[in-house]
Each structure stands twice: as C-alpha cells, then as structure tokens.
C-alpha positions in Angstrom: 0.0 0.0 0.0 2.7 2.6 1.1 2.3 6.3 1.9 4.0 9.1 0.1 4.7 12.7 1.3 6.2 15.7 -0.4 6.6 19.2 0.9 8.1 22.2 -0.9 8.2 25.5 1.0 7.7 28.6 -1.0 8.0 30.9 2.2 11.6 30.9 3.5 10.3 31.9 7.0 8.9 28.3 7.3 12.2 26.5 6.5 13.1 26.1 10.2 9.9 23.9 10.5 10.2 21.7 7.5 11.3 18.7 9.6 8.4 19.4 12.1 5.9 19.4 9.1 7.3 16.3 7.4 7.3 14.4 10.7 3.6 15.1 11.2 2.8 14.1 7.7 4.7 10.9 8.1 2.9 10.0 11.3 -0.4 10.4 9.5 0.7 7.9 6.8 2.0 5.4 9.4 -0.9 3.0 8.9 -0.3 2.9 5.0 3.3 1.8 5.7 4.3 0.4 9.1 7.3 -1.5 8.1 9.8 1.3 7.4 10.2 5.0 6.7 12.4 7.4 5.1 13.0 11.0 4.2 15.2 12.8 1.6 15.6 16.4 2.8 17.3 19.3 1.1 19.3 21.7 3.3 22.6 23.1 4.1 24.3 22.9 0.7 28.0 22.0 0.5 30.5 24.5 -0.7 30.3 25.2 -4.4 31.9 22.4 -6.3 32.0 20.3 -3.0 30.0 17.4 -1.8 27.5 15.9 0.6 27.3 12.2 1.2 24.7 10.3 3.2 26.1 7.1 4.6 24.4 4.2 6.5 26.2 1.7 8.9 24.7 -1.6 10.2 27.1 -1.4 13.2 25.7 -0.2 16.4 29.1 1.2 17.6 30.2 2.7 14.4 33.2 5.1 14.9 32.2 7.8 12.5 34.8 10.1 13.9 37.6 7.8 12.9 36.1 7.4 9.5 36.1 11.2 9.1 39.7 11.5 10.2 40.6 8.9 7.5 38.8 10.8 4.8 40.4 14.1 5.9 44.0 12.6 5.7 43.3 11.1 2.2 42.0 14.2 0.9 44.0 16.6 2.9 41.0 18.8 3.7 38.5 19.1 6.6 35.2 17.2 6.6 32.2 18.2 8.4 30.4 15.3 10.1 26.8 15.1 11.3 25.5 11.9 12.9 21.9 10.9 13.3 21.4 7.3 14.7 22.5 4.8 12.0 23.3 7.6 9.5 26.1 10.2 9.0 26.4 13.1 6.7 29.9 13.9 5.4 30.3 17.4 3.9 33.3 18.8 2.2 34.9 20.6 -0.6 36.1 17.4 -2.3 34.4 16.9 -5.7 31.4 14.5 -5.7 32.8 11.9 -8.1 36.2 11.7 -6.3 34.7 11.3 -2.7 32.1 8.8 -4.0 34.7 6.7 -5.7 37.1 6.7 -2.7 34.2 5.6 -0.3 33.2 2.8 -2.5 36.8 1.6 -2.5 37.9 2.2 1.0 34.5 1.8 3.0 32.8 -1.1 1.2 30.9 -2.1 4.4 29.1 1.3 4.4 26.0 2.0 2.2 26.0 5.2 0.3 22.4 6.5 0.6 22.8 9.7 -1.4 25.4 12.0 -3.0 25.1 15.6 -4.1 25.4 19.1 -2.8 22.3 19.5 -0.7 20.4 16.1 -0.4 20.4 14.0 2.8 18.7 10.6 3.1 17.6 8.8 6.2 15.7 5.6 6.2 15.2 2.7 8.6 12.9 -0.2 9.5 10.2 0.5 11.9 7.0 2.5 12.3 7.2 6.0 10.7 6.7 7.7 14.1 9.5 5.8 15.6 11.8 6.4 12.7 11.1 10.1 12.7 12.0 10.3 16.4 15.1 8.1 16.1 16.6 10.5 13.5 15.2 13.7 15.1 13.4 14.9 12.0 11.4 17.5 13.9 14.6 19.4 14.4 15.6 19.6 10.9 15.3 22.7 8.6 15.4 22.9 4.9 13.7 23.9 1.7 11.8 20.8 0.6 11.6 17.1 1.3 10.0 13.9 0.0 9.3 10.9 2.3 7.8 7.6 2.3 6.1 5.0 4.6 6.4 1.4 3.5 4.3 -1.6 3.5 6.5 -4.3 1.8 4.9 -6.4 -0.8 7.5 -7.1 -3.6 10.9 -7.2 -1.5 12.3 -7.7 1.9 11.7 -5.4 4.9 15.2 -4.0 5.3 16.8 -0.6 5.5 18.2 -0.9 2.0 14.7 -1.8 0.5 13.2 1.3 2.2 12.5 4.5 0.2 13.7 7.0 -0.8 16.1 5.8 -3.5 18.7 8.0 -4.8 20.6 7.0 -8.0 22.0 10.4 -9.2 23.2 13.6 -7.8 20.7 15.4 -5.5 18.0 13.1 -7.2 15.6 10.8 -5.2 12.3 9.0 -5.8 9.6 7.7 -3.6 7.0 5.3 -5.2 3.6 3.8 -4.3 2.6 1.1 -6.8 4.4 -1.7 -8.9 6.2 -1.7 -12.1 5.8 -4.7 -14.4 8.8 -4.2 -16.5 11.4 -3.4 -13.9 13.6 -6.5 -14.5 14.0 -5.9 -18.2 14.6 -2.3 -17.6 17.2 -3.0 -14.9 19.1 -5.1 -17.3 18.9 -2.4 -19.9 20.1 0.4 -17.5 22.9 -1.9 -16.2 24.2 -2.2 -19.8 24.2 1.7 -20.0 26.3 1.8 -16.9 23.6 2.1 -14.2 24.3 0.5 -10.7 21.6 -0.9 -8.4 22.0 -1.9 -4.8 18.6 -3.8 -4.5 16.0 -5.7 -6.4 13.3 -3.0 -5.6 11.3 -1.8 -8.7 11.4 1.7 -7.2 15.2 1.9 -7.4 14.8 1.0 -11.1 12.5 3.9 -11.6 15.0 6.1 -10.0 17.8 4.7 -12.1 15.7 5.4 -15.1 15.3 9.0 -14.3 19.1 9.3 -13.6 19.9 7.8 -17.0 17.4 10.2 -18.9 19.0 13.2 -17.1 22.5 11.9 -18.2 21.1 12.2 -21.7 20.7 15.9 -21.1 16.9 15.8 -20.3 15.4 18.0 -17.7 13.5 16.3 -14.9 10.2 17.1 -16.6 11.5 15.8 -20.0 12.6 12.6 -18.1 9.2 12.1 -16.7 7.6 12.5 -20.0 9.8 9.7 -21.2 8.8 7.7 -18.2 5.2 7.7 -19.2 6.2 6.0 -22.3 8.7 3.5 -21.0 7.6 2.4 -17.4 4.8 -0.2 -17.4 2.6 -0.7 -14.3 0.8 1.5 -11.9 2.5 4.1 -9.8 2.5 7.4 -8.1 6.0 9.0 -8.0 7.2 11.9 -5.9 10.7 13.1 -7.1 13.1 15.3 -5.3 15.8 17.4 -7.0 18.3 20.0 -5.8 15.9 22.9 -6.4 12.3 21.4 -6.5 10.1 18.5 -6.5 7.7 16.7 -9.0 4.8 14.4 -9.0 3.6 12.0 -11.6 0.8 9.3 -11.6 0.6 6.6 -14.4 -2.0 6.8 -17.2 -4.5 4.8 -15.2 -3.8 6.5 -11.9 -5.2 3.9 -9.6 -2.9 4.8 -6.8 -4.2 7.5 -4.5 -2.6 11.0 -4.4 -3.6 14.5 -3.4 -1.9 17.9 -4.2 -2.3 21.2 -2.3 -0.9 24.6 -2.8 -1.0 28.0 -1.2 1.2 31.0 -1.0 3.5 29.3 1.7 4.0 25.8 0.3 3.2 23.0 -2.0 2.3 19.6 -0.6 1.6 16.1 -1.9 0.5 13.0 0.0 -1.4 9.7 -0.5 -4.2 11.0 1.6 -5.4 14.5 2.4 -5.3 13.8 6.2 -1.5 14.3 6.1 -1.8 17.7 4.2 -4.3 18.7 6.8 -1.7 18.9 9.4 0.2 21.8 7.6 -0.5 25.4 8.6 -3.5 27.0 6.7 -4.2 23.9 4.8 -8.0 24.7 4.7 -7.1 27.8 2.6 -5.1 25.9 0.1 -6.0 25.0 -3.5 -6.6 21.1 -3.2 -6.8 18.7 -6.2 -6.3 15.2 -7.3 -3.3 15.0 -9.8 -4.5 13.9 -13.3 -3.3 10.6 -14.8 -0.1 11.0 -16.9 0.2 14.7 -16.0 3.4 16.0 -14.7 3.4 18.5 -11.8 6.7 20.2 -11.1 7.8 23.1 -8.8 11.3 24.6 -9.0 13.2 27.4 -7.3 15.6 29.3 -9.4 19.1 30.2 -8.2 18.2 33.9 -8.2 14.7 33.8 -6.9 13.4 32.2 -3.8 10.0 32.0 -5.5 8.7 29.0 -7.5 7.8 28.3 -11.1 5.0 26.0 -11.8 6.2 23.8 -14.7 2.9 21.7 -15.0 
C-alpha cells in the first residue's frame, strides 16, 4: 500500500519548521506503511563544487569520527560530520565523483544513501513515527523534502529496500505502486552503466530518471519519457536540488492529493497528512490527473517558485 509525502516550501520563513511538518505528515501515513520509513531532505548545501554524502552503517558502535579522520587525511582537507542514529552526513569541498569513488573503494561495508550538494537521505525499519523520532526529523530545517512509509509487498523489509532511492546527484524518488517491466529495464540500464543496490522496482524507476538526465533531459522531460517507458501502476514523488515533482501513471489507480497556497506545495497519498500543515484549509486542493506532470522549482536567483505543470 505505502504512503507518500512531499513538501516544498515557498515561504523561506517556514524553512526552520520543515522537519516538524514532514514528521507530522509521516505519522499520518503510518498505517499505510508500518514496516519502514525514510526522508530525503534538502538543506545546508555543500560549498560550491563540493559534496555531501549520506552514509548508513549496520554497526551499532560505528566510529564515525575515525572514518572522518581517515577521509580528511586522504583528501588533505576538513570534513564536516553530522551523525543521526545509524546514518552520518559527510560534507566537504571534495568533488562529488572523487569522494564517492574513494568511499566505495575504502569503505565497502558502508552503504551510500545519497550524494550531491544538498540532499540528505535517512531511512530505517520501524513504524514511521518511531523512525522520525530516532533521527530527530522534527529538528531539521530545509527547503523541501520527500518521504515514504512502506508496506513491503515485493521485496524484503530492510533498511536498504526502504524508500527514498537515490541514483543520481541530488535526485531521489519515492513510489507507491508496482512496475511490471522493472527487471527488463534494470538489465538495460545496467548495460548503460547504471548501478543498483537492491531488487526493488522503485530503485529501477530512480535509475531510469538518472539515465534520462544523463542524456541531457530535464526532470520534466525525463518524466515525459517515463510515461512511455515504464509499465505498471505508480505514483511518483521526485526530489531534485531545487524542487520536486509528482507523476501518476496513465490509469492513476494509486491515491494522491496535491495542495498549494502562498507558503507551500504539498503532496500525499491522503489529504489527512496535508491537513496537518498550517493554513491547509485555505489551500487549493486537487487530485493529480493521470499521466500529468506536476513540477515546482526554485531558481538560483529567486526564492519563489515556477510551476512547470
């Protein structure tokens, strides 16, 4: 079944409360996905040309400080470390491709959850309310986030199989539904150089978007291609460095609600999650149409939004 949450803040004065809002929305979606939960949040960008890496360790006594010291010595520069339960965020001026390649070679026991300049991904097994408390989501600030509560149907209940999935720089995807052609598509994308860590069909969808972006397409263009190439039923919420997008398949049998006012744009599998947001009753509320792309983006020079529906 699963539950999806997306929140894009148009009003910068609300950014300090982003984590609070997303935690409340996740809690409302708990009965749609009690197995695990995860959040991709966009905040605190790395220095220009630098990198931010989200890491997950299965060890309960992981020595993140020693890891950071090792990386600092290897690159001869300082790394900022932020620890949240089983996850850690390493931020530095090291180029993304160099630090990702080094981590995969030197720390194969750690799982890279995301790489980019502003994205952070946190996900774990357990009820969404407990997961949010474990990571301290309510204390997070940021510009936008996408999140997911999972009821596992097609793959194992593990941290790795939980959403969101990130397969490209600052790109992530959460998914409610099922793809029928994901095995064939995974094989094709692997031949194109794609890498996958799980057998989850949602990771294939994320990998597909990453591949289309590598061909020079925009997020909206990539989603237009997805309507043609992805078979099955789905609702996607996609996060990128400066915005988020929503897409339902041409049949649109999976539930979704969108709402927008002067302060925010929100999406969820059910309105009751959006109702937790401030001034929700005065927002424009609608059901996203089948095979219609909805996208909101913040330009580099303007904190406002451009609706690219």
